[in-house]
VMD Tcl script that draws the C-alpha trace (Angstrom):
set ca {
  {-0.01 0.03 -0.07}
  {2.85 2.50 0.69}
  {3.86 2.34 -2.97}
  {0.29 3.43 -3.93}
  {0.50 6.24 -1.54}
  {3.73 7.57 -3.10}
  {1.86 7.95 -6.41}
  {-1.34 9.29 -4.96}
  {-2.34 12.74 -6.14}
  {-3.36 14.62 -2.99}
  {-6.06 17.31 -2.99}
  {-4.96 20.94 -2.75}
  {-7.40 21.83 0.01}
  {-5.73 21.29 3.35}
  {-8.65 19.60 5.13}
  {-9.30 17.29 2.12}
  {-5.64 16.52 2.01}
  {-5.60 15.54 5.68}
  {-8.72 13.41 5.15}
  {-7.06 11.52 2.31}
  {-3.79 11.04 4.18}
  {-5.65 9.92 7.29}
  {-7.39 7.20 5.24}
  {-4.06 6.11 3.67}
  {-2.36 5.99 7.05}
  {-5.24 3.77 8.44}
  {-4.93 1.58 5.42}
  {-1.15 1.18 5.66}
  {-1.24 0.50 9.42}
  {-4.18 -1.80 9.53}
  {-3.32 -4.71 11.85}
  {0.18 -3.32 12.75}
  {0.54 -3.41 16.55}
  {4.11 -2.15 16.94}
  {4.13 1.38 18.25}
  {7.44 2.37 16.74}
  {6.36 1.21 13.30}
  {3.18 3.18 13.67}
  {5.02 6.33 14.72}
  {7.59 6.01 11.90}
  {4.80 5.61 9.36}
  {2.76 8.47 10.62}
  {5.81 10.77 10.68}
  {6.87 9.71 7.12}
  {3.42 9.90 5.53}
  {2.58 13.33 7.06}
  {6.02 14.82 6.34}
  {5.71 13.76 2.69}
  {2.20 15.18 2.30}
  {2.54 18.77 3.39}
  {5.02 21.29 2.00}
  {4.77 23.46 5.21}
  {6.12 20.64 7.38}
  {9.88 21.15 8.03}
  {10.41 18.81 10.96}
  {7.95 16.06 11.78}
  {8.10 13.47 14.55}
  {7.50 12.08 17.91}
  {8.95 12.66 21.34}
  {8.19 9.63 23.47}
  {7.54 9.70 27.19}
  {10.63 8.19 28.85}
  {8.98 5.58 31.13}
  {12.03 5.40 33.40}
  {11.81 9.13 34.17}
  {8.08 9.76 33.73}
  {8.43 13.46 33.26}
  {10.80 13.66 30.32}
  {10.46 13.14 26.57}
  {13.07 11.38 24.43}
  {13.30 11.75 20.71}
  {11.43 9.03 18.73}
  {10.78 8.40 15.03}
  {11.02 11.54 13.01}
  {11.62 13.12 9.57}
  {13.97 16.14 9.28}
  {17.20 17.52 10.73}
  {18.61 16.39 14.00}
  {16.11 16.63 16.78}
  {16.66 17.50 20.46}
  {17.54 14.29 22.42}
  {15.52 14.97 25.53}
  {12.95 17.50 26.64}
  {11.63 17.91 30.18}
  {7.83 18.26 30.72}
  {6.96 21.90 30.91}
  {10.05 23.03 28.83}
  {9.52 24.46 25.33}
  {6.48 23.74 23.12}
  {6.84 19.97 23.28}
  {7.24 19.98 27.09}
  {4.21 22.36 27.37}
  {2.05 19.86 25.36}
  {3.26 17.00 27.54}
  {2.66 18.81 30.80}
  {-0.78 20.22 29.87}
  {-1.97 17.32 27.70}
  {-3.19 19.94 25.27}
  {-2.18 20.70 21.69}
  {0.08 23.68 21.39}
  {-0.29 25.92 18.33}
  {2.44 28.44 18.12}
  {2.55 31.00 15.34}
  {6.00 32.39 16.43}
  {8.29 30.01 18.31}
  {10.73 32.84 19.08}
  {8.01 34.55 21.15}
  {7.11 31.26 23.04}
  {8.50 31.36 26.60}
  {11.28 28.82 27.10}
  {11.30 27.77 23.39}
  {14.02 25.14 22.62}
  {15.70 25.83 19.25}
  {16.57 22.33 18.09}
  {16.88 23.90 14.58}
  {17.02 27.72 14.34}
  {15.23 27.64 10.97}
  {11.96 26.69 12.73}
  {9.55 29.59 12.82}
  {6.18 28.10 13.84}
  {5.20 24.85 15.51}
  {2.29 22.59 16.39}
  {2.58 19.87 19.06}
  {-0.15 17.44 19.88}
  {-0.26 14.96 22.77}
  {-0.54 11.27 21.94}
  {-2.54 9.00 24.11}
  {-2.82 5.15 24.29}
  {-6.06 3.21 24.54}
  {-6.07 3.67 28.31}
  {-5.77 7.52 27.92}
  {-2.16 7.60 29.07}
  {0.21 10.10 27.52}
  {2.73 8.10 25.54}
  {4.29 10.80 23.40}
  {3.85 14.13 21.68}
  {3.72 14.70 17.91}
  {5.73 17.71 16.92}
  {5.66 19.52 13.52}
  {7.80 22.59 12.80}
  {7.69 24.94 9.92}
  {10.12 27.44 8.50}
  {7.11 29.72 7.78}
  {5.69 31.88 10.56}
  {2.02 31.05 11.46}
  {2.03 28.00 9.21}
  {-0.40 26.01 11.35}
  {-4.01 26.57 12.12}
  {-7.13 24.90 13.51}
  {-7.34 22.62 10.46}
  {-3.91 21.23 11.26}
  {-4.88 20.88 15.00}
  {-8.18 19.08 14.25}
  {-6.68 16.69 11.75}
  {-3.53 15.84 13.70}
  {-5.53 15.16 16.82}
  {-7.96 13.00 14.83}
  {-5.14 11.02 13.06}
  {-3.23 10.51 16.36}
  {-6.31 9.24 18.18}
  {-7.16 6.95 15.22}
  {-3.63 5.43 15.21}
  {-2.69 5.22 18.88}
  {-5.94 5.09 21.01}
  {-6.78 1.51 19.87}
  {-5.81 -1.65 21.75}
  {-4.20 -4.43 19.71}
}
mol new
graphics top color blue
foreach p $ca { graphics top sphere $p radius 0.5 }
foreach p [lrange $ca 0 end-1] q [lrange $ca 1 end] { graphics top cylinder $p $q radius 0.2 }
display resetview
């Protein structure tokens, strides 16, 4: 199925594009229980579907520490290795369990510049079937104010579809 996705003509409208990609992600991952494989696939398919995505990936809750994220599967330049809950946009999403939509990362208190080219960011929490926070999904853009409520709605929907099921 992944080969078919690579040749798929995606709609120009952002919401329609997300809907199409969400369907493709569900199809590719059907029956796949491995969380790392699911994260890698989501990061890859979303990164390759949207021109405004500069860095796309997961920071996973470090179970040994409980209040720290460690870099997981991603697409893009080198990511930060570890981020404490409450620190930067990813840490804020982890601590609050709420999606963070940031038009200007340089104005965000405590922003962590893993790559100085990032200008805006969206970070959504990722929950397992029991409602436990397992990761955050981080997308950066080189364009200021690149993300909006359409991105928020669809990312939250895709992440719930992929990670909130029991296998």
